[in-house]
C-alpha positions in Angstrom: -11.6 3.8 20.7 -10.2 2.7 23.7 -10.7 -0.4 25.5 -12.6 -0.2 29.2 -9.1 -1.0 30.9 -7.4 2.0 28.8 -10.1 4.3 30.0 -10.0 3.2 33.4 -6.3 3.5 33.3 -6.5 6.9 31.7 -8.4 8.3 34.5 -6.3 6.8 37.2 -3.3 8.5 35.8 -5.2 11.8 35.3 -6.7 11.8 38.7 -3.3 11.5 39.5 -2.5 14.0 37.9 -5.1 16.5 39.3 -3.8 15.9 42.6 0.1 16.1 42.3 -1.4 19.7 40.4 -3.2 20.6 43.2 -0.2 19.5 45.4 1.8 21.8 43.4 -1.0 24.7 43.7 -0.4 24.9 47.2 3.4 24.9 47.1 3.1 27.7 44.8 1.7 30.2 47.9 -0.3 32.3 45.4 1.7 31.9 41.9 4.5 33.4 43.5 6.9 30.7 43.3 7.3 30.2 39.7 8.6 26.2 39.8 5.9 25.5 41.5 3.6 27.2 39.8 4.4 25.8 36.5 4.5 22.4 37.6 1.0 22.9 38.5 0.0 23.9 34.5 1.8 20.8 33.5 0.1 18.3 35.6 -3.1 19.7 35.3 -3.0 20.3 31.5 -1.5 16.4 31.7 -4.9 15.6 33.8 -7.7 17.0 31.7 -5.5 15.4 28.1 -5.7 12.1 29.8 -9.4 12.5 31.2 -10.4 13.0 27.6 -9.5 9.6 26.7 -11.5 8.3 29.6 -14.3 10.1 28.0 -14.4 8.6 24.7 -15.4 5.3 26.4 -17.3 6.7 30.2 -19.9 8.5 30.4 -19.2 12.2 31.9 -20.6 11.8 35.1 -19.0 8.8 35.6 -15.8 9.9 34.9 -16.2 13.3 37.3 -17.9 11.5 40.0 -14.7 9.6 40.0 -12.3 12.2 39.5 -13.6 14.2 42.2 -14.0 11.3 44.7 -11.2 9.3 44.5 -9.4 13.1 43.8 -10.7 14.8 47.2 -10.0 11.6 49.2 -6.2 11.6 48.1 -5.7 15.5 48.2 -7.4 15.4 51.6 -4.4 12.6 52.6 -2.0 14.6 51.1 -3.4 17.8 53.0 -2.6 16.0 56.2 0.5 13.8 55.9 2.8 16.4 53.4 1.0 19.9 54.7 0.1 18.9 58.3 -3.3 20.1 57.6 -5.8 18.1 60.3 -9.5 17.0 59.5 -12.0 16.9 61.7 -14.5 14.1 62.4 -17.5 16.1 60.3 -14.5 16.2 56.9 -13.6 12.4 57.6 -17.2 11.6 57.5 -18.1 13.4 54.4 -15.2 11.8 52.9 -16.5 8.2 53.9 -19.8 9.7 52.1 -17.8 10.3 49.1 -16.1 6.8 48.9 -19.5 4.8 49.7 -21.0 6.9 46.7 -17.9 6.0 44.4 -18.3 2.6 45.7 -22.0 2.1 45.2 -21.5 3.4 41.7 -19.0 1.1 40.5 -20.6 -1.8 42.1 -24.3 -1.1 40.8 -24.8 1.2 37.9 -25.1 0.3 34.7 -23.6 3.5 33.8 -20.1 2.7 34.3 -20.3 0.3 31.9 -18.7 -2.8 33.4 
């Protein structure tokens, strides 16, 4: 069984792969461009594979909360910077609430196993 550190490292890389896959999903233009579509599939497969390693040590709810929370923030940043998609105040407040939830969970929850 991997260590807690290895599980967090696998989850971090899994999140980066998922964000990259989602970026290529946008670039695939509804699967009409072959290279971005293949890149998307490879990154998503890598993300799920790495997430299984985090699940060996961490509870599913914690893994998925971190996966989705950090993924939302990074994807929103890529959308804003790479694709020039704007975020309104409600979106920014919602993202801040997600980040706050992840911070509270990591700082105070016994379920995270730290």
